[in-house]
mmCIF file of the C-alpha atoms, coordinates in Angstrom:
data_MODEL
# 
_entry.id   MODEL 
# 
loop_
_atom_site.group_PDB 
_atom_site.id 
_atom_site.type_symbol 
_atom_site.label_atom_id 
_atom_site.label_alt_id 
_atom_site.label_comp_id 
_atom_site.label_asym_id 
_atom_site.label_entity_id 
_atom_site.label_seq_id 
_atom_site.pdbx_PDB_ins_code 
_atom_site.Cartn_x 
_atom_site.Cartn_y 
_atom_site.Cartn_z 
_atom_site.occupancy 
_atom_site.B_iso_or_equiv 
_atom_site.pdbx_formal_charge 
_atom_site.auth_seq_id 
_atom_site.auth_comp_id 
_atom_site.auth_asym_id 
_atom_site.auth_atom_id 
_atom_site.pdbx_PDB_model_num 
ATOM 1   C CA . UNK A 1 1   ? -106.514 -68.760  -214.492 1.00 0.00 ? 1   UNK A CA 1 
ATOM 2   C CA . UNK A 1 2   ? -105.328 -70.355  -211.255 1.00 0.00 ? 2   UNK A CA 1 
ATOM 3   C CA . UNK A 1 3   ? -108.392 -72.604  -211.130 1.00 0.00 ? 3   UNK A CA 1 
ATOM 4   C CA . UNK A 1 4   ? -107.873 -73.704  -214.716 1.00 0.00 ? 4   UNK A CA 1 
ATOM 5   C CA . UNK A 1 5   ? -104.218 -74.378  -213.930 1.00 0.00 ? 5   UNK A CA 1 
ATOM 6   C CA . UNK A 1 6   ? -105.241 -76.587  -211.001 1.00 0.00 ? 6   UNK A CA 1 
ATOM 7   C CA . UNK A 1 7   ? -107.741 -78.397  -213.215 1.00 0.00 ? 7   UNK A CA 1 
ATOM 8   C CA . UNK A 1 8   ? -104.999 -78.827  -215.822 1.00 0.00 ? 8   UNK A CA 1 
ATOM 9   C CA . UNK A 1 9   ? -102.710 -80.374  -213.190 1.00 0.00 ? 9   UNK A CA 1 
ATOM 10  C CA . UNK A 1 10  ? -105.499 -82.777  -212.277 1.00 0.00 ? 10  UNK A CA 1 
ATOM 11  C CA . UNK A 1 11  ? -105.908 -83.802  -215.924 1.00 0.00 ? 11  UNK A CA 1 
ATOM 12  C CA . UNK A 1 12  ? -102.134 -84.255  -216.265 1.00 0.00 ? 12  UNK A CA 1 
ATOM 13  C CA . UNK A 1 13  ? -102.117 -86.430  -213.136 1.00 0.00 ? 13  UNK A CA 1 
ATOM 14  C CA . UNK A 1 14  ? -104.858 -88.730  -214.417 1.00 0.00 ? 14  UNK A CA 1 
ATOM 15  C CA . UNK A 1 15  ? -104.627 -89.078  -218.203 1.00 0.00 ? 15  UNK A CA 1 
ATOM 16  C CA . UNK A 1 16  ? -100.969 -90.237  -218.663 1.00 0.00 ? 16  UNK A CA 1 
ATOM 17  C CA . UNK A 1 17  ? -101.054 -92.988  -215.985 1.00 0.00 ? 17  UNK A CA 1 
ATOM 18  C CA . UNK A 1 18  ? -104.460 -94.087  -217.244 1.00 0.00 ? 18  UNK A CA 1 
ATOM 19  C CA . UNK A 1 19  ? -103.089 -94.389  -220.780 1.00 0.00 ? 19  UNK A CA 1 
ATOM 20  C CA . UNK A 1 20  ? -100.233 -96.522  -219.434 1.00 0.00 ? 20  UNK A CA 1 
ATOM 21  C CA . UNK A 1 21  ? -102.670 -98.884  -217.717 1.00 0.00 ? 21  UNK A CA 1 
ATOM 22  C CA . UNK A 1 22  ? -104.827 -99.103  -220.836 1.00 0.00 ? 22  UNK A CA 1 
ATOM 23  C CA . UNK A 1 23  ? -101.835 -100.009 -223.014 1.00 0.00 ? 23  UNK A CA 1 
ATOM 24  C CA . UNK A 1 24  ? -100.641 -102.615 -220.500 1.00 0.00 ? 24  UNK A CA 1 
ATOM 25  C CA . UNK A 1 25  ? -104.124 -104.106 -220.375 1.00 0.00 ? 25  UNK A CA 1 
ATOM 26  C CA . UNK A 1 26  ? -104.310 -104.136 -224.174 1.00 0.00 ? 26  UNK A CA 1 
ATOM 27  C CA . UNK A 1 27  ? -101.018 -106.056 -224.288 1.00 0.00 ? 27  UNK A CA 1 
ATOM 28  C CA . UNK A 1 28  ? -102.448 -108.643 -221.890 1.00 0.00 ? 28  UNK A CA 1 
ATOM 29  C CA . UNK A 1 29  ? -100.964 -107.546 -218.574 1.00 0.00 ? 29  UNK A CA 1 
ATOM 30  C CA . UNK A 1 30  ? -103.555 -107.161 -215.841 1.00 0.00 ? 30  UNK A CA 1 
ATOM 31  C CA . UNK A 1 31  ? -103.982 -104.006 -213.837 1.00 0.00 ? 31  UNK A CA 1 
ATOM 32  C CA . UNK A 1 32  ? -105.801 -105.367 -210.774 1.00 0.00 ? 32  UNK A CA 1 
ATOM 33  C CA . UNK A 1 33  ? -105.887 -102.264 -208.583 1.00 0.00 ? 33  UNK A CA 1 
ATOM 34  C CA . UNK A 1 34  ? -105.896 -98.504  -208.908 1.00 0.00 ? 34  UNK A CA 1 
ATOM 35  C CA . UNK A 1 35  ? -105.793 -95.723  -206.347 1.00 0.00 ? 35  UNK A CA 1 
ATOM 36  C CA . UNK A 1 36  ? -105.371 -91.983  -206.192 1.00 0.00 ? 36  UNK A CA 1 
ATOM 37  C CA . UNK A 1 37  ? -102.112 -90.895  -204.573 1.00 0.00 ? 37  UNK A CA 1 
ATOM 38  C CA . UNK A 1 38  ? -100.647 -87.510  -203.704 1.00 0.00 ? 38  UNK A CA 1 
ATOM 39  C CA . UNK A 1 39  ? -96.923  -87.741  -204.499 1.00 0.00 ? 39  UNK A CA 1 
ATOM 40  C CA . UNK A 1 40  ? -95.236  -84.738  -202.970 1.00 0.00 ? 40  UNK A CA 1 
ATOM 41  C CA . UNK A 1 41  ? -98.623  -83.940  -201.381 1.00 0.00 ? 41  UNK A CA 1 
ATOM 42  C CA . UNK A 1 42  ? -99.371  -81.526  -204.193 1.00 0.00 ? 42  UNK A CA 1 
ATOM 43  C CA . UNK A 1 43  ? -101.084 -83.003  -207.245 1.00 0.00 ? 43  UNK A CA 1 
ATOM 44  C CA . UNK A 1 44  ? -103.272 -86.108  -207.177 1.00 0.00 ? 44  UNK A CA 1 
ATOM 45  C CA . UNK A 1 45  ? -102.453 -88.814  -209.703 1.00 0.00 ? 45  UNK A CA 1 
ATOM 46  C CA . UNK A 1 46  ? -103.531 -92.343  -210.491 1.00 0.00 ? 46  UNK A CA 1 
ATOM 47  C CA . UNK A 1 47  ? -101.282 -95.122  -209.264 1.00 0.00 ? 47  UNK A CA 1 
ATOM 48  C CA . UNK A 1 48  ? -101.734 -98.677  -210.518 1.00 0.00 ? 48  UNK A CA 1 
ATOM 49  C CA . UNK A 1 49  ? -100.709 -102.036 -209.149 1.00 0.00 ? 49  UNK A CA 1 
ATOM 50  C CA . UNK A 1 50  ? -98.038  -102.822 -211.707 1.00 0.00 ? 50  UNK A CA 1 
ATOM 51  C CA . UNK A 1 51  ? -96.850  -106.133 -210.250 1.00 0.00 ? 51  UNK A CA 1 
ATOM 52  C CA . UNK A 1 52  ? -97.983  -108.016 -213.390 1.00 0.00 ? 52  UNK A CA 1 
ATOM 53  C CA . UNK A 1 53  ? -96.050  -105.554 -215.545 1.00 0.00 ? 53  UNK A CA 1 
ATOM 54  C CA . UNK A 1 54  ? -92.712  -106.730 -214.151 1.00 0.00 ? 54  UNK A CA 1 
ATOM 55  C CA . UNK A 1 55  ? -92.939  -109.912 -216.233 1.00 0.00 ? 55  UNK A CA 1 
ATOM 56  C CA . UNK A 1 56  ? -93.276  -108.045 -219.524 1.00 0.00 ? 56  UNK A CA 1 
ATOM 57  C CA . UNK A 1 57  ? -91.203  -108.646 -222.603 1.00 0.00 ? 57  UNK A CA 1 
ATOM 58  C CA . UNK A 1 58  ? -88.813  -105.769 -223.282 1.00 0.00 ? 58  UNK A CA 1 
ATOM 59  C CA . UNK A 1 59  ? -90.703  -104.610 -226.392 1.00 0.00 ? 59  UNK A CA 1 
ATOM 60  C CA . UNK A 1 60  ? -93.879  -104.445 -224.305 1.00 0.00 ? 60  UNK A CA 1 
ATOM 61  C CA . UNK A 1 61  ? -92.070  -102.508 -221.584 1.00 0.00 ? 61  UNK A CA 1 
ATOM 62  C CA . UNK A 1 62  ? -90.995  -99.948  -224.160 1.00 0.00 ? 62  UNK A CA 1 
ATOM 63  C CA . UNK A 1 63  ? -94.584  -99.611  -225.376 1.00 0.00 ? 63  UNK A CA 1 
ATOM 64  C CA . UNK A 1 64  ? -96.027  -99.292  -221.869 1.00 0.00 ? 64  UNK A CA 1 
ATOM 65  C CA . UNK A 1 65  ? -93.357  -96.798  -220.788 1.00 0.00 ? 65  UNK A CA 1 
ATOM 66  C CA . UNK A 1 66  ? -93.931  -94.722  -223.933 1.00 0.00 ? 66  UNK A CA 1 
ATOM 67  C CA . UNK A 1 67  ? -97.716  -94.540  -223.457 1.00 0.00 ? 67  UNK A CA 1 
ATOM 68  C CA . UNK A 1 68  ? -97.784  -91.750  -220.824 1.00 0.00 ? 68  UNK A CA 1 
ATOM 69  C CA . UNK A 1 69  ? -95.148  -89.783  -222.743 1.00 0.00 ? 69  UNK A CA 1 
ATOM 70  C CA . UNK A 1 70  ? -97.266  -89.959  -225.886 1.00 0.00 ? 70  UNK A CA 1 
ATOM 71  C CA . UNK A 1 71  ? -100.375 -89.029  -223.865 1.00 0.00 ? 71  UNK A CA 1 
ATOM 72  C CA . UNK A 1 72  ? -98.583  -85.935  -222.555 1.00 0.00 ? 72  UNK A CA 1 
ATOM 73  C CA . UNK A 1 73  ? -97.531  -85.004  -226.070 1.00 0.00 ? 73  UNK A CA 1 
ATOM 74  C CA . UNK A 1 74  ? -101.104 -85.466  -227.326 1.00 0.00 ? 74  UNK A CA 1 
ATOM 75  C CA . UNK A 1 75  ? -102.435 -83.296  -224.485 1.00 0.00 ? 75  UNK A CA 1 
ATOM 76  C CA . UNK A 1 76  ? -99.896  -80.632  -225.435 1.00 0.00 ? 76  UNK A CA 1 
ATOM 77  C CA . UNK A 1 77  ? -100.925 -80.735  -229.097 1.00 0.00 ? 77  UNK A CA 1 
ATOM 78  C CA . UNK A 1 78  ? -104.661 -80.808  -228.326 1.00 0.00 ? 78  UNK A CA 1 
ATOM 79  C CA . UNK A 1 79  ? -104.423 -78.020  -225.747 1.00 0.00 ? 79  UNK A CA 1 
ATOM 80  C CA . UNK A 1 80  ? -102.329 -75.836  -228.016 1.00 0.00 ? 80  UNK A CA 1 
ATOM 81  C CA . UNK A 1 81  ? -104.607 -76.456  -230.998 1.00 0.00 ? 81  UNK A CA 1 
ATOM 82  C CA . UNK A 1 82  ? -107.724 -75.696  -228.988 1.00 0.00 ? 82  UNK A CA 1 
ATOM 83  C CA . UNK A 1 83  ? -106.089 -72.573  -227.571 1.00 0.00 ? 83  UNK A CA 1 
ATOM 84  C CA . UNK A 1 84  ? -105.163 -71.379  -231.089 1.00 0.00 ? 84  UNK A CA 1 
ATOM 85  C CA . UNK A 1 85  ? -108.737 -71.954  -232.208 1.00 0.00 ? 85  UNK A CA 1 
ATOM 86  C CA . UNK A 1 86  ? -110.373 -70.187  -229.237 1.00 0.00 ? 86  UNK A CA 1 
ATOM 87  C CA . UNK A 1 87  ? -107.856 -67.550  -228.120 1.00 0.00 ? 87  UNK A CA 1 
ATOM 88  C CA . UNK A 1 88  ? -109.672 -64.688  -229.814 1.00 0.00 ? 88  UNK A CA 1 
ATOM 89  C CA . UNK A 1 89  ? -112.785 -65.318  -227.725 1.00 0.00 ? 89  UNK A CA 1 
ATOM 90  C CA . UNK A 1 90  ? -110.854 -64.916  -224.454 1.00 0.00 ? 90  UNK A CA 1 
ATOM 91  C CA . UNK A 1 91  ? -113.209 -67.209  -222.542 1.00 0.00 ? 91  UNK A CA 1 
ATOM 92  C CA . UNK A 1 92  ? -112.425 -69.846  -219.941 1.00 0.00 ? 92  UNK A CA 1 
ATOM 93  C CA . UNK A 1 93  ? -112.039 -72.592  -222.526 1.00 0.00 ? 93  UNK A CA 1 
ATOM 94  C CA . UNK A 1 94  ? -109.063 -70.857  -224.136 1.00 0.00 ? 94  UNK A CA 1 
ATOM 95  C CA . UNK A 1 95  ? -107.367 -70.391  -220.756 1.00 0.00 ? 95  UNK A CA 1 
ATOM 96  C CA . UNK A 1 96  ? -107.983 -74.049  -219.855 1.00 0.00 ? 96  UNK A CA 1 
ATOM 97  C CA . UNK A 1 97  ? -106.662 -75.178  -223.253 1.00 0.00 ? 97  UNK A CA 1 
ATOM 98  C CA . UNK A 1 98  ? -103.540 -73.053  -222.780 1.00 0.00 ? 98  UNK A CA 1 
ATOM 99  C CA . UNK A 1 99  ? -102.999 -74.535  -219.309 1.00 0.00 ? 99  UNK A CA 1 
ATOM 100 C CA . UNK A 1 100 ? -103.350 -78.077  -220.688 1.00 0.00 ? 100 UNK A CA 1 
ATOM 101 C CA . UNK A 1 101 ? -100.970 -77.284  -223.550 1.00 0.00 ? 101 UNK A CA 1 
ATOM 102 C CA . UNK A 1 102 ? -98.292  -75.770  -221.335 1.00 0.00 ? 102 UNK A CA 1 
ATOM 103 C CA . UNK A 1 103 ? -98.566  -78.441  -218.654 1.00 0.00 ? 103 UNK A CA 1 
ATOM 104 C CA . UNK A 1 104 ? -98.524  -81.151  -221.321 1.00 0.00 ? 104 UNK A CA 1 
ATOM 105 C CA . UNK A 1 105 ? -95.304  -79.795  -222.815 1.00 0.00 ? 105 UNK A CA 1 
ATOM 106 C CA . UNK A 1 106 ? -93.649  -79.272  -219.442 1.00 0.00 ? 106 UNK A CA 1 
ATOM 107 C CA . UNK A 1 107 ? -94.547  -82.725  -218.136 1.00 0.00 ? 107 UNK A CA 1 
ATOM 108 C CA . UNK A 1 108 ? -93.502  -84.321  -221.453 1.00 0.00 ? 108 UNK A CA 1 
ATOM 109 C CA . UNK A 1 109 ? -90.076  -82.691  -221.283 1.00 0.00 ? 109 UNK A CA 1 
ATOM 110 C CA . UNK A 1 110 ? -89.579  -83.661  -217.643 1.00 0.00 ? 110 UNK A CA 1 
ATOM 111 C CA . UNK A 1 111 ? -90.820  -87.235  -218.078 1.00 0.00 ? 111 UNK A CA 1 
ATOM 112 C CA . UNK A 1 112 ? -88.571  -87.937  -221.057 1.00 0.00 ? 112 UNK A CA 1 
ATOM 113 C CA . UNK A 1 113 ? -85.331  -86.663  -219.527 1.00 0.00 ? 113 UNK A CA 1 
ATOM 114 C CA . UNK A 1 114 ? -82.893  -89.589  -219.609 1.00 0.00 ? 114 UNK A CA 1 
ATOM 115 C CA . UNK A 1 115 ? -80.877  -88.321  -216.637 1.00 0.00 ? 115 UNK A CA 1 
ATOM 116 C CA . UNK A 1 116 ? -83.847  -88.089  -214.240 1.00 0.00 ? 116 UNK A CA 1 
ATOM 117 C CA . UNK A 1 117 ? -85.504  -91.142  -212.616 1.00 0.00 ? 117 UNK A CA 1 
ATOM 118 C CA . UNK A 1 118 ? -88.531  -90.933  -214.934 1.00 0.00 ? 118 UNK A CA 1 
ATOM 119 C CA . UNK A 1 119 ? -89.889  -92.756  -217.978 1.00 0.00 ? 119 UNK A CA 1 
ATOM 120 C CA . UNK A 1 120 ? -86.932  -91.481  -219.996 1.00 0.00 ? 120 UNK A CA 1 
ATOM 121 C CA . UNK A 1 121 ? -84.492  -93.405  -217.842 1.00 0.00 ? 121 UNK A CA 1 
ATOM 122 C CA . UNK A 1 122 ? -86.695  -96.486  -217.818 1.00 0.00 ? 122 UNK A CA 1 
ATOM 123 C CA . UNK A 1 123 ? -86.980  -96.264  -221.596 1.00 0.00 ? 123 UNK A CA 1 
ATOM 124 C CA . UNK A 1 124 ? -83.186  -96.101  -221.808 1.00 0.00 ? 124 UNK A CA 1 
ATOM 125 C CA . UNK A 1 125 ? -82.676  -98.896  -219.266 1.00 0.00 ? 125 UNK A CA 1 
ATOM 126 C CA . UNK A 1 126 ? -84.972  -101.421 -220.953 1.00 0.00 ? 126 UNK A CA 1 
ATOM 127 C CA . UNK A 1 127 ? -83.000  -102.140 -224.138 1.00 0.00 ? 127 UNK A CA 1 
ATOM 128 C CA . UNK A 1 128 ? -79.720  -102.168 -222.202 1.00 0.00 ? 128 UNK A CA 1 
ATOM 129 C CA . UNK A 1 129 ? -81.126  -104.490 -219.511 1.00 0.00 ? 129 UNK A CA 1 
ATOM 130 C CA . UNK A 1 130 ? -79.533  -102.221 -216.925 1.00 0.00 ? 130 UNK A CA 1 
ATOM 131 C CA . UNK A 1 131 ? -81.648  -100.503 -214.252 1.00 0.00 ? 131 UNK A CA 1 
ATOM 132 C CA . UNK A 1 132 ? -79.470  -97.401  -214.414 1.00 0.00 ? 132 UNK A CA 1 
ATOM 133 C CA . UNK A 1 133 ? -77.337  -96.893  -217.542 1.00 0.00 ? 133 UNK A CA 1 
ATOM 134 C CA . UNK A 1 134 ? -75.483  -94.064  -215.777 1.00 0.00 ? 134 UNK A CA 1 
ATOM 135 C CA . UNK A 1 135 ? -73.833  -96.475  -213.352 1.00 0.00 ? 135 UNK A CA 1 
ATOM 136 C CA . UNK A 1 136 ? -73.200  -99.149  -215.977 1.00 0.00 ? 136 UNK A CA 1 
ATOM 137 C CA . UNK A 1 137 ? -69.808  -99.212  -217.582 1.00 0.00 ? 137 UNK A CA 1 
ATOM 138 C CA . UNK A 1 138 ? -68.470  -98.390  -220.988 1.00 0.00 ? 138 UNK A CA 1 
ATOM 139 C CA . UNK A 1 139 ? -70.828  -97.855  -223.894 1.00 0.00 ? 139 UNK A CA 1 
ATOM 140 C CA . UNK A 1 140 ? -73.965  -97.676  -221.760 1.00 0.00 ? 140 UNK A CA 1 
ATOM 141 C CA . UNK A 1 141 ? -72.866  -94.485  -220.053 1.00 0.00 ? 141 UNK A CA 1 
ATOM 142 C CA . UNK A 1 142 ? -71.718  -92.963  -223.347 1.00 0.00 ? 142 UNK A CA 1 
ATOM 143 C CA . UNK A 1 143 ? -75.039  -93.777  -224.979 1.00 0.00 ? 143 UNK A CA 1 
ATOM 144 C CA . UNK A 1 144 ? -76.935  -92.246  -222.047 1.00 0.00 ? 144 UNK A CA 1 
ATOM 145 C CA . UNK A 1 145 ? -74.753  -89.138  -222.271 1.00 0.00 ? 145 UNK A CA 1 
ATOM 146 C CA . UNK A 1 146 ? -75.379  -88.749  -226.012 1.00 0.00 ? 146 UNK A CA 1 
ATOM 147 C CA . UNK A 1 147 ? -79.145  -89.116  -225.530 1.00 0.00 ? 147 UNK A CA 1 
ATOM 148 C CA . UNK A 1 148 ? -79.052  -86.560  -222.715 1.00 0.00 ? 148 UNK A CA 1 
ATOM 149 C CA . UNK A 1 149 ? -77.233  -84.064  -224.935 1.00 0.00 ? 149 UNK A CA 1 
ATOM 150 C CA . UNK A 1 150 ? -79.845  -84.578  -227.677 1.00 0.00 ? 150 UNK A CA 1 
ATOM 151 C CA . UNK A 1 151 ? -82.618  -84.135  -225.098 1.00 0.00 ? 151 UNK A CA 1 
ATOM 152 C CA . UNK A 1 152 ? -81.076  -80.893  -223.816 1.00 0.00 ? 152 UNK A CA 1 
ATOM 153 C CA . UNK A 1 153 ? -80.635  -79.605  -227.385 1.00 0.00 ? 153 UNK A CA 1 
ATOM 154 C CA . UNK A 1 154 ? -84.310  -80.321  -228.101 1.00 0.00 ? 154 UNK A CA 1 
ATOM 155 C CA . UNK A 1 155 ? -85.383  -78.483  -224.932 1.00 0.00 ? 155 UNK A CA 1 
ATOM 156 C CA . UNK A 1 156 ? -83.220  -75.477  -225.830 1.00 0.00 ? 156 UNK A CA 1 
ATOM 157 C CA . UNK A 1 157 ? -84.716  -75.385  -229.337 1.00 0.00 ? 157 UNK A CA 1 
ATOM 158 C CA . UNK A 1 158 ? -88.242  -75.537  -227.930 1.00 0.00 ? 158 UNK A CA 1 
ATOM 159 C CA . UNK A 1 159 ? -87.484  -72.707  -225.508 1.00 0.00 ? 159 UNK A CA 1 
ATOM 160 C CA . UNK A 1 160 ? -85.966  -70.589  -228.313 1.00 0.00 ? 160 UNK A CA 1 
ATOM 161 C CA . UNK A 1 161 ? -89.039  -71.143  -230.494 1.00 0.00 ? 161 UNK A CA 1 
ATOM 162 C CA . UNK A 1 162 ? -91.308  -70.218  -227.561 1.00 0.00 ? 162 UNK A CA 1 
ATOM 163 C CA . UNK A 1 163 ? -89.259  -67.087  -226.841 1.00 0.00 ? 163 UNK A CA 1 
ATOM 164 C CA . UNK A 1 164 ? -89.446  -66.106  -230.495 1.00 0.00 ? 164 UNK A CA 1 
ATOM 165 C CA . UNK A 1 165 ? -93.199  -66.628  -230.525 1.00 0.00 ? 165 UNK A CA 1 
ATOM 166 C CA . UNK A 1 166 ? -93.647  -64.372  -227.482 1.00 0.00 ? 166 UNK A CA 1 
ATOM 167 C CA . UNK A 1 167 ? -91.830  -61.430  -229.117 1.00 0.00 ? 167 UNK A CA 1 
# 
């Protein structure tokens, strides 16, 4: 199970950034260089030269920022579906699918948090044209707070459903 978990972390470190680069390329923004990095010296992930992405229109930024979040959600759904289909066999494929599903959900929830410096904050900052809505005044901070409360409520609901499923 530990090996499949490590393989799942590798998949989660490659697929979401790759989907972001593919979407940016599809929208006409070049991705001239790619490398493998070890942020936190734990899990390898793809890192792209995103210098051309800085000139994007805001609607394109929202699409490019959403791409890895959607990829994580798709990996969660695919891993969970494959696990449900193969769990009775108890083989390595079902364990790998479960690892992908769990890691996909966990990384999706972390990456969409509006109060962390992740895609969630960048998604929130793009329409407001503010790099950090939390330090902006007035309605920006209130909007960020409301979105954070909705995010936390969604996470609590997901955890309650998971706890109910385990009983």
